[in-house]
KEBA-239467 format. One record per residue (C-alpha): residue in three letters; x negated, z negated, y negated. Coordinates in steps of 0.5 Angstrom, whole numbers, plus 500, padded with zeros to 3 digits. Each point is the difference from the previous one (the first is absolute). Example, Ala and Ser with C-alpha at 12.3 -4.5 7.8 and 13.67 -1.06 7.14 Angstrom:
! residues 2
rec aa: ALA	px: 475	pz: 484	py: 509;
rec aa: SER	px: 498	pz: 502	py: 493;
***
This chain:
! residues 242
rec aa: MET	px: 172	pz: 474	py: 967;
rec aa: ARG	px: 506	pz: 500	py: 505;
rec aa: ILE	px: 508	pz: 499	py: 496;
rec aa: ASP	px: 501	pz: 494	py: 504;
rec aa: LYS	px: 493	pz: 496	py: 498;
rec aa: LEU	px: 501	pz: 502	py: 493;
rec aa: LEU	px: 506	pz: 498	py: 498;
rec aa: SER	px: 499	pz: 493	py: 505;
rec aa: ASN	px: 493	pz: 499	py: 495;
rec aa: ILE	px: 505	pz: 500	py: 494;
rec aa: GLY	px: 505	pz: 496	py: 502;
rec aa: PHE	px: 506	pz: 503	py: 502;
rec aa: GLY	px: 500	pz: 496	py: 507;
rec aa: SER	px: 496	pz: 499	py: 507;
rec aa: ARG	px: 499	pz: 507	py: 503;
rec aa: LYS	px: 506	pz: 499	py: 504;
rec aa: GLU	px: 505	pz: 498	py: 494;
rec aa: VAL	px: 496	pz: 507	py: 497;
rec aa: LYS	px: 503	pz: 503	py: 506;
rec aa: GLN	px: 508	pz: 499	py: 499;
rec aa: LEU	px: 497	pz: 503	py: 493;
rec aa: LEU	px: 498	pz: 507	py: 503;
rec aa: LYS	px: 505	pz: 500	py: 505;
rec aa: LYS	px: 505	pz: 500	py: 493;
rec aa: GLY	px: 498	pz: 506	py: 499;
rec aa: ILE	px: 499	pz: 496	py: 492;
rec aa: VAL	px: 492	pz: 502	py: 500;
rec aa: LYS	px: 497	pz: 506	py: 498;
rec aa: ILE	px: 493	pz: 505	py: 499;
rec aa: ASP	px: 500	pz: 504	py: 493;
rec aa: GLY	px: 508	pz: 501	py: 501;
rec aa: GLN	px: 501	pz: 500	py: 507;
rec aa: PRO	px: 502	pz: 495	py: 504;
rec aa: VAL	px: 496	pz: 497	py: 507;
rec aa: LYS	px: 502	pz: 495	py: 505;
rec aa: ASP	px: 493	pz: 501	py: 504;
rec aa: PRO	px: 497	pz: 494	py: 499;
rec aa: LYS	px: 493	pz: 503	py: 502;
rec aa: THR	px: 501	pz: 506	py: 495;
rec aa: HIS	px: 493	pz: 499	py: 495;
rec aa: VAL	px: 501	pz: 500	py: 492;
rec aa: ASP	px: 495	pz: 501	py: 495;
rec aa: PRO	px: 502	pz: 495	py: 495;
rec aa: ASP	px: 495	pz: 503	py: 495;
rec aa: LYS	px: 503	pz: 507	py: 501;
rec aa: GLN	px: 507	pz: 499	py: 503;
rec aa: GLU	px: 507	pz: 497	py: 497;
rec aa: VAL	px: 502	pz: 494	py: 504;
rec aa: MET	px: 508	pz: 498	py: 498;
rec aa: VAL	px: 504	pz: 495	py: 503;
rec aa: ASN	px: 508	pz: 500	py: 499;
rec aa: GLU	px: 497	pz: 506	py: 494;
rec aa: GLU	px: 495	pz: 494	py: 497;
rec aa: VAL	px: 494	pz: 503	py: 500;
rec aa: VAL	px: 495	pz: 494	py: 503;
rec aa: GLU	px: 493	pz: 499	py: 498;
rec aa: TYR	px: 495	pz: 499	py: 504;
rec aa: LYS	px: 493	pz: 496	py: 498;
rec aa: GLU	px: 494	pz: 499	py: 505;
rec aa: PHE	px: 497	pz: 494	py: 496;
rec aa: VAL	px: 503	pz: 496	py: 496;
rec aa: TYR	px: 497	pz: 496	py: 493;
rec aa: LEU	px: 504	pz: 494	py: 498;
rec aa: LEU	px: 498	pz: 495	py: 494;
rec aa: MET	px: 503	pz: 494	py: 500;
rec aa: ASN	px: 502	pz: 493	py: 496;
rec aa: LYS	px: 500	pz: 496	py: 506;
rec aa: PRO	px: 503	pz: 493	py: 498;
rec aa: ALA	px: 499	pz: 493	py: 502;
rec aa: GLY	px: 502	pz: 499	py: 508;
rec aa: TYR	px: 499	pz: 506	py: 503;
rec aa: LEU	px: 495	pz: 501	py: 506;
rec aa: SER	px: 496	pz: 507	py: 498;
rec aa: ALA	px: 500	pz: 501	py: 508;
rec aa: THR	px: 505	pz: 506	py: 503;
rec aa: GLU	px: 504	pz: 496	py: 504;
rec aa: ASP	px: 501	pz: 491	py: 502;
rec aa: GLU	px: 504	pz: 498	py: 504;
rec aa: TYR	px: 503	pz: 493	py: 496;
rec aa: GLN	px: 498	pz: 502	py: 493;
rec aa: GLU	px: 501	pz: 506	py: 494;
rec aa: THR	px: 493	pz: 505	py: 499;
rec aa: VAL	px: 500	pz: 506	py: 495;
rec aa: ILE	px: 503	pz: 506	py: 505;
rec aa: ASP	px: 507	pz: 496	py: 498;
rec aa: LEU	px: 500	pz: 501	py: 494;
rec aa: LEU	px: 499	pz: 508	py: 501;
rec aa: GLU	px: 505	pz: 505	py: 501;
rec aa: MET	px: 503	pz: 503	py: 506;
rec aa: GLU	px: 497	pz: 507	py: 498;
rec aa: ASP	px: 493	pz: 497	py: 497;
rec aa: ALA	px: 500	pz: 494	py: 507;
rec aa: ALA	px: 501	pz: 505	py: 505;
rec aa: LEU	px: 493	pz: 503	py: 499;
rec aa: GLN	px: 498	pz: 494	py: 502;
rec aa: PRO	px: 495	pz: 498	py: 495;
rec aa: PHE	px: 496	pz: 494	py: 500;
rec aa: PRO	px: 495	pz: 496	py: 494;
rec aa: VAL	px: 495	pz: 502	py: 498;
rec aa: GLY	px: 495	pz: 493	py: 501;
rec aa: ARG	px: 505	pz: 493	py: 499;
rec aa: LEU	px: 503	pz: 496	py: 495;
rec aa: ASP	px: 502	pz: 493	py: 501;
rec aa: LYS	px: 507	pz: 498	py: 502;
rec aa: ASP	px: 499	pz: 497	py: 493;
rec aa: THR	px: 497	pz: 505	py: 497;
rec aa: GLU	px: 503	pz: 504	py: 496;
rec aa: GLY	px: 498	pz: 507	py: 496;
rec aa: LEU	px: 498	pz: 508	py: 501;
rec aa: LEU	px: 499	pz: 502	py: 508;
rec aa: LEU	px: 499	pz: 506	py: 502;
rec aa: LEU	px: 504	pz: 503	py: 506;
rec aa: THR	px: 498	pz: 506	py: 504;
rec aa: ASN	px: 501	pz: 503	py: 507;
rec aa: ASP	px: 492	pz: 504	py: 498;
rec aa: GLY	px: 496	pz: 496	py: 505;
rec aa: GLN	px: 495	pz: 504	py: 497;
rec aa: LEU	px: 500	pz: 498	py: 493;
rec aa: SER	px: 502	pz: 493	py: 501;
rec aa: HIS	px: 494	pz: 499	py: 505;
rec aa: GLN	px: 496	pz: 504	py: 493;
rec aa: LEU	px: 503	pz: 495	py: 495;
rec aa: LEU	px: 499	pz: 494	py: 505;
rec aa: SER	px: 492	pz: 501	py: 502;
rec aa: PRO	px: 494	pz: 495	py: 500;
rec aa: LYS	px: 496	pz: 505	py: 497;
rec aa: LYS	px: 505	pz: 503	py: 495;
rec aa: HIS	px: 501	pz: 493	py: 495;
rec aa: VAL	px: 507	pz: 502	py: 497;
rec aa: PRO	px: 502	pz: 496	py: 495;
rec aa: LYS	px: 505	pz: 495	py: 500;
rec aa: THR	px: 502	pz: 496	py: 493;
rec aa: TYR	px: 505	pz: 494	py: 500;
rec aa: TYR	px: 503	pz: 495	py: 494;
rec aa: ALA	px: 501	pz: 494	py: 503;
rec aa: VAL	px: 501	pz: 492	py: 497;
rec aa: ILE	px: 496	pz: 496	py: 503;
rec aa: LEU	px: 501	pz: 492	py: 500;
rec aa: GLY	px: 494	pz: 498	py: 497;
rec aa: GLU	px: 495	pz: 502	py: 493;
rec aa: VAL	px: 497	pz: 506	py: 502;
rec aa: THR	px: 494	pz: 499	py: 498;
rec aa: ASN	px: 493	pz: 506	py: 497;
rec aa: ASP	px: 496	pz: 497	py: 506;
rec aa: ASP	px: 506	pz: 503	py: 506;
rec aa: ILE	px: 499	pz: 506	py: 495;
rec aa: ALA	px: 491	pz: 499	py: 502;
rec aa: ALA	px: 503	pz: 498	py: 507;
rec aa: PHE	px: 505	pz: 506	py: 502;
rec aa: LYS	px: 494	pz: 505	py: 497;
rec aa: ARG	px: 494	pz: 497	py: 506;
rec aa: GLY	px: 505	pz: 500	py: 505;
rec aa: VAL	px: 503	pz: 493	py: 502;
rec aa: GLU	px: 500	pz: 497	py: 507;
rec aa: LEU	px: 507	pz: 499	py: 504;
rec aa: ASP	px: 502	pz: 494	py: 504;
rec aa: ASP	px: 498	pz: 504	py: 506;
rec aa: GLY	px: 493	pz: 502	py: 497;
rec aa: TYR	px: 501	pz: 506	py: 498;
rec aa: VAL	px: 497	pz: 503	py: 493;
rec aa: THR	px: 504	pz: 504	py: 497;
rec aa: LYS	px: 498	pz: 507	py: 497;
rec aa: PRO	px: 499	pz: 498	py: 491;
rec aa: ALA	px: 507	pz: 501	py: 496;
rec aa: ASN	px: 502	pz: 501	py: 494;
rec aa: LEU	px: 504	pz: 494	py: 497;
rec aa: GLU	px: 503	pz: 500	py: 492;
rec aa: ILE	px: 503	pz: 494	py: 498;
rec aa: ILE	px: 507	pz: 501	py: 496;
rec aa: SER	px: 500	pz: 493	py: 499;
rec aa: SER	px: 498	pz: 493	py: 502;
rec aa: GLY	px: 503	pz: 493	py: 500;
rec aa: ASN	px: 503	pz: 496	py: 506;
rec aa: GLN	px: 503	pz: 505	py: 501;
rec aa: SER	px: 496	pz: 508	py: 500;
rec aa: THR	px: 502	pz: 507	py: 500;
rec aa: ILE	px: 495	pz: 505	py: 503;
rec aa: HIS	px: 499	pz: 508	py: 502;
rec aa: VAL	px: 494	pz: 499	py: 505;
rec aa: THR	px: 498	pz: 507	py: 504;
rec aa: ILE	px: 498	pz: 501	py: 507;
rec aa: THR	px: 497	pz: 505	py: 505;
rec aa: GLU	px: 502	pz: 497	py: 506;
rec aa: GLY	px: 506	pz: 497	py: 503;
rec aa: LYS	px: 498	pz: 493	py: 505;
rec aa: PHE	px: 506	pz: 496	py: 502;
rec aa: HIS	px: 503	pz: 499	py: 494;
rec aa: GLN	px: 494	pz: 500	py: 497;
rec aa: VAL	px: 501	pz: 499	py: 492;
rec aa: LYS	px: 504	pz: 492	py: 502;
rec aa: ARG	px: 493	pz: 499	py: 504;
rec aa: MET	px: 496	pz: 503	py: 493;
rec aa: PHE	px: 503	pz: 494	py: 497;
rec aa: GLU	px: 500	pz: 495	py: 505;
rec aa: SER	px: 493	pz: 500	py: 500;
rec aa: VAL	px: 499	pz: 499	py: 492;
rec aa: GLY	px: 505	pz: 494	py: 501;
rec aa: LYS	px: 506	pz: 503	py: 497;
rec aa: LYS	px: 508	pz: 502	py: 503;
rec aa: VAL	px: 503	pz: 506	py: 499;
rec aa: THR	px: 507	pz: 500	py: 499;
rec aa: TYR	px: 503	pz: 507	py: 499;
rec aa: LEU	px: 497	pz: 507	py: 502;
rec aa: LYS	px: 502	pz: 506	py: 498;
rec aa: ARG	px: 495	pz: 506	py: 502;
rec aa: ILE	px: 501	pz: 505	py: 493;
rec aa: SER	px: 495	pz: 507	py: 503;
rec aa: MET	px: 497	pz: 503	py: 505;
rec aa: GLY	px: 494	pz: 505	py: 498;
rec aa: PRO	px: 503	pz: 503	py: 495;
rec aa: ILE	px: 507	pz: 499	py: 502;
rec aa: VAL	px: 502	pz: 495	py: 495;
rec aa: LEU	px: 507	pz: 496	py: 501;
rec aa: ASP	px: 505	pz: 502	py: 494;
rec aa: GLU	px: 504	pz: 495	py: 501;
rec aa: GLU	px: 505	pz: 503	py: 495;
rec aa: GLU	px: 502	pz: 505	py: 504;
rec aa: LEU	px: 500	pz: 496	py: 506;
rec aa: LYS	px: 504	pz: 493	py: 500;
rec aa: THR	px: 498	pz: 495	py: 506;
rec aa: GLY	px: 502	pz: 504	py: 507;
rec aa: GLU	px: 501	pz: 507	py: 497;
rec aa: TYR	px: 495	pz: 506	py: 502;
rec aa: ARG	px: 498	pz: 507	py: 499;
rec aa: ASP	px: 497	pz: 505	py: 503;
rec aa: LEU	px: 493	pz: 502	py: 497;
rec aa: THR	px: 499	pz: 508	py: 497;
rec aa: GLU	px: 497	pz: 504	py: 504;
rec aa: GLU	px: 494	pz: 499	py: 493;
rec aa: GLU	px: 500	pz: 492	py: 501;
rec aa: VAL	px: 499	pz: 502	py: 508;
rec aa: GLN	px: 494	pz: 505	py: 498;
rec aa: ILE	px: 496	pz: 493	py: 495;
rec aa: LEU	px: 501	pz: 496	py: 507;
rec aa: ARG	px: 497	pz: 505	py: 505;
rec aa: GLU	px: 493	pz: 501	py: 494;
rec aa: ALA	px: 500	pz: 494	py: 498;
rec aa: LYS	px: 492	pz: 497	py: 501;
rec aa: PRO	px: 497	pz: 495	py: 503;
rec aa: VAL	px: 500	pz: 494	py: 493;
rec aa: GLU	px: 495	pz: 495	py: 501;
rec aa: LEU	px: 501	pz: 494	py: 494;
***
């Protein structure tokens, strides 16, 4: 990879700005100053330094975020803040994107990556990757609702959902539940409860496939890198039928 492309990808600025760094002689490859932006470097085998600090190059980034309400699951928006605005510059520079989406007012587990292959794998309808949500429901959730979700419910546009697992935590005028689905239709959980005459007033995703949100570790608005083991587990995740 060209040295100017590598440094630009990491977040040292545009190609033009990186060229200015190179002209100053503060960029080194294996201890030798480099000024030609076309110089090729193998980041896996060679050491790159800027201002005597070693820089690490990552081709792919895998992030786990505890998304707060009020942010769009998008890479950019002209008027509203997106989850990318919550990232540090060095992570945002690698141009990750959300794997699927959470509604603006929905909180919880959100994966971000620039690995298109893994993202496609996790979102593929054939993979049936389970997603579990905690929700507060206006209305009494009953065993009839559990049975309806297990069969699949008809949404407002006539679509019948795949089976979902509904677990009642507490039931009353206001209920709390866990629900697991294997699809990602627009506003799906909210629309599923609307189909049985109830309203979601709070929604948080707590797991996606084998990855579970640890709220003690990640407060709302925080994120971390997935471990290599977690990435491998996601790659190897098998289709699930509810």
